[in-house]
Backbone as a chain_set.jsonl record, in Angstrom:
{"seq": "MSRASVGMVIDKLLTDENLRIRFALDRVETVVELCLRGVDLTGDEIDLLCRTDAGVWFLRSAVRGAPQH", "coords": {"N": [[-9.884, -8.86, 25.856], [-14.255, -8.923, 25.759], [-15.587, -10.906, 24.543], [-18.257, -11.852, 24.737], [-19.441, -8.694, 25.628], [-19.017, -7.278, 23.46], [-20.535, -8.552, 21.384], [-23.067, -8.533, 22.169], [-23.683, -5.991, 22.763], [-23.549, -5.146, 19.532], [-25.639, -7.53, 19.312], [-27.65, -5.968, 20.242], [-27.813, -3.17, 19.061], [-28.775, -4.572, 16.352], [-31.153, -5.368, 16.674], [-32.775, -3.683, 17.986], [-34.442, -0.925, 16.875], [-34.367, 1.99, 18.137], [-31.691, 2.186, 19.476], [-30.52, 2.17, 17.2], [-30.727, 3.793, 15.583], [-29.75, 6.272, 17.579], [-27.744, 5.787, 18.139], [-26.459, 5.814, 15.426], [-26.674, 8.93, 15.258], [-25.478, 9.567, 17.535], [-22.431, 8.804, 17.802], [-20.661, 7.968, 20.216], [-21.724, 9.001, 22.895], [-23.713, 6.952, 22.868], [-22.197, 4.531, 23.26], [-20.927, 5.063, 25.765], [-23.025, 5.499, 27.157], [-24.358, 2.456, 26.54], [-21.847, 1.108, 28.827], [-22.602, 2.841, 30.987], [-24.768, 1.383, 31.771], [-23.517, -1.005, 32.381], [-22.16, -2.386, 30.363], [-19.409, -4.374, 29.674], [-17.017, -2.787, 28.419], [-13.929, -2.343, 26.612], [-11.514, -0.51, 26.537], [-10.269, -0.321, 23.552], [-12.483, -1.265, 22.717], [-14.349, 0.18, 22.955], [-13.84, 1.967, 20.937], [-13.373, 1.196, 18.788], [-16.202, 0.515, 18.132], [-17.051, 3.08, 18.026], [-15.73, 3.732, 15.991], [-17.327, 2.587, 14.172], [-19.085, 2.571, 10.927], [-21.842, 3.562, 10.95], [-23.806, 3.109, 9.154], [-23.421, 0.312, 8.755], [-25.364, -1.447, 11.17], [-27.869, -0.897, 10.004], [-27.759, -1.603, 7.775], [-28.891, -4.739, 7.553], [-31.979, -4.167, 7.956], [-32.444, -3.524, 5.389], [-31.602, -4.732, 3.794], [-33.531, -7.22, 4.764], [-35.701, -6.107, 3.654], [-35.339, -6.08, 0.646], [-36.067, -7.165, -2.161], [-35.956, -10.002, -3.194], [-34.325, -12.158, -6.153]], "CA": [[-11.441, -7.693, 25.166], [-14.974, -9.633, 25.883], [-16.77, -10.974, 23.115], [-19.42, -11.493, 24.744], [-20.248, -7.726, 25.46], [-19.364, -6.574, 22.011], [-21.707, -9.257, 21.16], [-24.394, -7.675, 23.342], [-23.441, -4.093, 21.55], [-23.804, -6.134, 18.038], [-27.413, -7.821, 18.813], [-28.777, -4.78, 20.216], [-27.401, -3.003, 17.53], [-29.11, -5.239, 14.695], [-32.294, -5.585, 16.966], [-33.021, -1.951, 18.88], [-34.185, 0.543, 16.102], [-33.778, 3.259, 18.557], [-30.402, 2.403, 19.834], [-29.148, 1.895, 16.436], [-31.135, 5.758, 15.566], [-29.349, 6.825, 18.496], [-26.047, 5.354, 17.35], [-26.459, 6.828, 14.428], [-26.593, 10.669, 15.478], [-24.224, 10.233, 18.226], [-21.932, 6.771, 18.441], [-19.797, 8.366, 21.441], [-22.952, 9.07, 23.71], [-24.142, 5.934, 22.755], [-21.273, 3.963, 23.805], [-21.016, 5.612, 26.91], [-24.842, 5.138, 27.219], [-24.362, 1.401, 27.085], [-21.326, 1.198, 29.4], [-23.37, 2.882, 32.135], [-26.011, 0.231, 31.863], [-23.211, -1.815, 32.195], [-21.549, -3.225, 29.635], [-18.413, -3.762, 30.058], [-16.339, -3.067, 26.932], [-12.462, -1.922, 26.945], [-10.638, 1.066, 25.488], [-10.234, -0.537, 22.283], [-13.89, -2.307, 21.854], [-14.943, 1.323, 22.498], [-12.347, 2.826, 19.943], [-13.723, 0.664, 17.584], [-17.399, 0.401, 17.537], [-17.718, 3.967, 17.997], [-15.303, 4.366, 14.718], [-18.029, 1.661, 12.927], [-19.466, 3.494, 10.089], [-22.946, 3.664, 11.492], [-24.777, 2.552, 8.147], [-23.448, -1.331, 9.154], [-26.171, -1.845, 11.252], [-29.158, -0.075, 9.239], [-27.86, -2.61, 6.677], [-30.169, -6.301, 7.945], [-32.956, -3.628, 7.765], [-32.288, -2.793, 3.9], [-31.175, -6.584, 2.747], [-34.905, -8.183, 4.449], [-36.631, -5.235, 2.961], [-34.597, -6.069, -0.359], [-36.658, -8.03, -3.223], [-35.138, -11.675, -4.052], [-34.466, -12.741, -7.102]], "C": [[-13.017, -9.101, 25.664], [-16.06, -9.263, 25.255], [-17.924, -11.419, 23.754], [-20.31, -10.083, 25.268], [-20.173, -7.266, 24.112], [-20.59, -7.401, 21.411], [-23.069, -8.723, 21.39], [-24.639, -6.753, 22.73], [-24.445, -4.962, 20.368], [-25.428, -6.181, 18.091], [-28.035, -6.639, 19.287], [-28.73, -3.66, 19.411], [-28.613, -3.161, 16.426], [-30.332, -5.569, 15.781], [-33.194, -4.739, 17.622], [-32.936, -0.94, 17.805], [-33.642, 1.672, 17.043], [-32.338, 3.166, 18.519], [-29.875, 2.763, 18.575], [-29.455, 3.37, 15.652], [-29.768, 6.087, 16.586], [-27.654, 6.755, 17.853], [-25.521, 6.505, 15.957], [-26.101, 8.291, 14.371], [-25.284, 10.769, 16.291], [-23.433, 8.99, 18.998], [-21.402, 7.269, 19.91], [-20.654, 7.876, 22.84], [-23.902, 7.785, 23.805], [-24.138, 4.425, 23.473], [-21.443, 3.842, 25.134], [-22.194, 5.38, 27.549], [-24.78, 3.294, 27.752], [-23.406, 0.817, 28.239], [-21.589, 1.625, 30.685], [-24.526, 2.151, 32.772], [-25.579, -0.692, 32.163], [-22.765, -3.197, 31.522], [-20.607, -3.091, 29.233], [-17.44, -4.309, 28.956], [-14.619, -2.044, 27.709], [-12.35, -0.879, 26.208], [-10.934, 0.583, 24.093], [-11.635, -1.294, 21.639], [-14.379, -0.537, 22.097], [-14.867, 2.184, 21.706], [-12.933, 2.214, 18.768], [-14.922, 0.69, 16.667], [-17.371, 2.255, 17.632], [-16.494, 4.901, 16.268], [-15.964, 3.375, 13.203], [-18.986, 2.353, 12.422], [-21.213, 3.362, 10.368], [-24.497, 2.955, 10.526], [-24.438, 1.179, 8.356], [-24.514, -1.588, 9.706], [-27.636, -1.141, 11.018], [-28.707, -1.17, 8.165], [-29.108, -4.246, 6.502], [-31.436, -5.619, 7.416], [-33.452, -3.582, 5.995], [-32.506, -4.488, 3.14], [-32.479, -7.046, 3.05], [-35.266, -6.834, 3.781], [-36.552, -5.223, 1.282], [-35.266, -7.142, -1.444], [-35.457, -8.75, -3.047], [-35.123, -12.102, -5.555], [-34.004, -14.102, -7.513]], "O": [[-12.606, -10.241, 25.882], [-16.89, -8.356, 25.19], [-18.864, -11.283, 22.971], [-21.536, -10.133, 25.361], [-21.202, -6.859, 23.572], [-21.573, -6.792, 20.987], [-23.975, -8.608, 20.564], [-25.702, -6.571, 22.136], [-25.637, -5.269, 20.394], [-26.253, -5.5, 17.482], [-29.041, -6.277, 18.676], [-29.817, -3.192, 19.074], [-29.213, -2.268, 15.829], [-30.487, -6.752, 15.478], [-34.36, -5.09, 17.802], [-31.953, -0.226, 17.607], [-32.582, 2.237, 16.772], [-31.689, 3.861, 17.737], [-28.918, 3.536, 18.542], [-28.523, 4.012, 15.169], [-28.688, 6.091, 15.995], [-26.832, 7.51, 17.335], [-24.721, 7.408, 15.713], [-25.332, 8.764, 13.535], [-24.338, 11.529, 16.087], [-23.59, 8.441, 20.088], [-21.999, 6.704, 20.827], [-20.46, 6.908, 23.575], [-24.727, 7.643, 24.708], [-24.973, 3.637, 23.918], [-21.944, 2.869, 25.698], [-22.125, 4.991, 28.715], [-25.04, 2.88, 28.881], [-23.991, -0.083, 28.841], [-21.022, 1.043, 31.609], [-25.046, 2.268, 33.881], [-26.358, -1.618, 32.391], [-22.872, -4.386, 31.821], [-20.345, -2.127, 28.513], [-17.12, -5.451, 28.626], [-14.387, -1.433, 28.752], [-13.108, -0.475, 25.326], [-11.867, 1.113, 23.49], [-11.81, -1.739, 20.505], [-14.843, -0.066, 21.059], [-15.647, 3.133, 21.633], [-12.929, 2.867, 17.724], [-15.031, 0.787, 15.445], [-18.159, 2.56, 16.737], [-16.513, 6.028, 15.774], [-15.599, 3.307, 12.03], [-19.823, 2.834, 13.186], [-21.686, 2.782, 9.39], [-25.599, 2.546, 10.895], [-25.449, 0.54, 8.064], [-25.204, -2.159, 8.862], [-28.394, -0.92, 11.962], [-29.708, -1.653, 7.636], [-29.845, -4.585, 5.575], [-32.063, -6.213, 6.539], [-34.603, -3.607, 5.559], [-33.256, -5.043, 2.337], [-33.075, -7.414, 2.038], [-34.384, -6.832, 2.922], [-37.371, -4.599, 0.608], [-34.648, -8.205, -1.388], [-34.316, -8.344, -2.828], [-36.221, -12.394, -6.027], [-34.287, -14.539, -8.628]]}, "num_chains": 1, "name": "protein.A"}
């Protein structure tokens, strides 16, 4: 497994709102697109990303906008 590749995908999902939305709408297509762009993921990594709850990637935005007490 490539931690660097998985880290790159996670970073992109956290920082690229358009990618995050596409991922939420179609995980498989988005991961395939990333692989076609040169992100080297194993089959297990692809499977894990595709099974991830897309809401996780929106958590950062929700937390950032949440009022602090």
